[in-house]
N, C-alpha and C positions, 0 to 999 in steps of 0.2 A: 144385811144387804137387801135392798129393795128388789122385789120380783119385777121382771120385765113384762111389759104388756104392749100390745099393738095399739098405737095411737094414730088416728087419721089426721093428716094435715093436707092443706090444699096449697099447691105452688104452681103459679102460672096456669091456673084453671084445671089442673089435674090433681086428683086425690092420690096421695101416697100413704101407705101405712108404715109407720116407723116403729121398730121394736126398741123400747126404751124403758129404763128404770127411773128416769128423771120425772119430775113433776110434769103432768100433762099440760098445764097452762104455760109453763116455761118453754116446753117444746113447741107449742103453738106460737108463742111470741117469736122464737127463733125462726120458725118457718115463715111467719109474717114478715120479719125483717129481710129474710132472703128473697121473698116474693117481691117486696118493694124495691130492693136493690136490683133485682133482675129487670123489673119494669123500667127503672131509670136507665139501665144500660141499653135495653131494647129501644127506648125512646131516643137516647143520645146517639146511638149508632145507626138506627134505622134497620137493623137486621132482625129477621124473624126466625133464623135458624137457631133452634133451641140449644144445640151443642155450642155454637159460637157465643150465644148469650150466657150460657152457663160458665164457659171458660173465662170470658171477660169479667163476669161477676166474681168468679173465684179470684182473679187477679186483683180486683178492687178490694175484696174483703181481706186478702192477704196483705195488701198495702195498709189497710186500716189496722190490722193486727200488729204489723211491724211498727207502726206509729205509736200504738198503745204500749208496746214493749220497749219503746225507746230505740227502735231500729235494730233490735237483736232478734235473730231467728232462733228456733228451738235448738239448733246445734251450737248456738253462741256466736255465730258469725254475724258481723255487723252488716246490715242492709241499709241502703240509702233510700228512704221513702220518696225523695224527689226523683231519683233515678227510676225507681219503680213506677212512679206516676208518668214519667216520660215514656217508658216502655208500654204502659197501658194505653196512653194516648196514641202511640204508634200503632199498636194492635187494633185499636178502635178505628183509626183512620183507614187502615188496610181493609177492615171489614166493611166500612162505609163505601169505600171505592169499589169493592167487589159487588156490593148490593146495587150500585148505580148502573 
């Protein structure tokens, strides 16, 4: 079993230290993907509230994961990625209207 070490990553301009036994480069790639996805959500919604951006990003990444898994969740329940996309769009429009 690989020993865990603290790896610095930068997300949305802030440095976080993540305790991980994974390959350092792989962890940085994951953090980079998260950072890019959060930037897209922030730009699309116009919100700067970090919690709202994080929540909407989590919804988007969960949708991607369901699509990759063929619409199945960890519990085996079938999720409809199109319905999830509709819910994400509704959440994003709510955030946009509050920001205006």
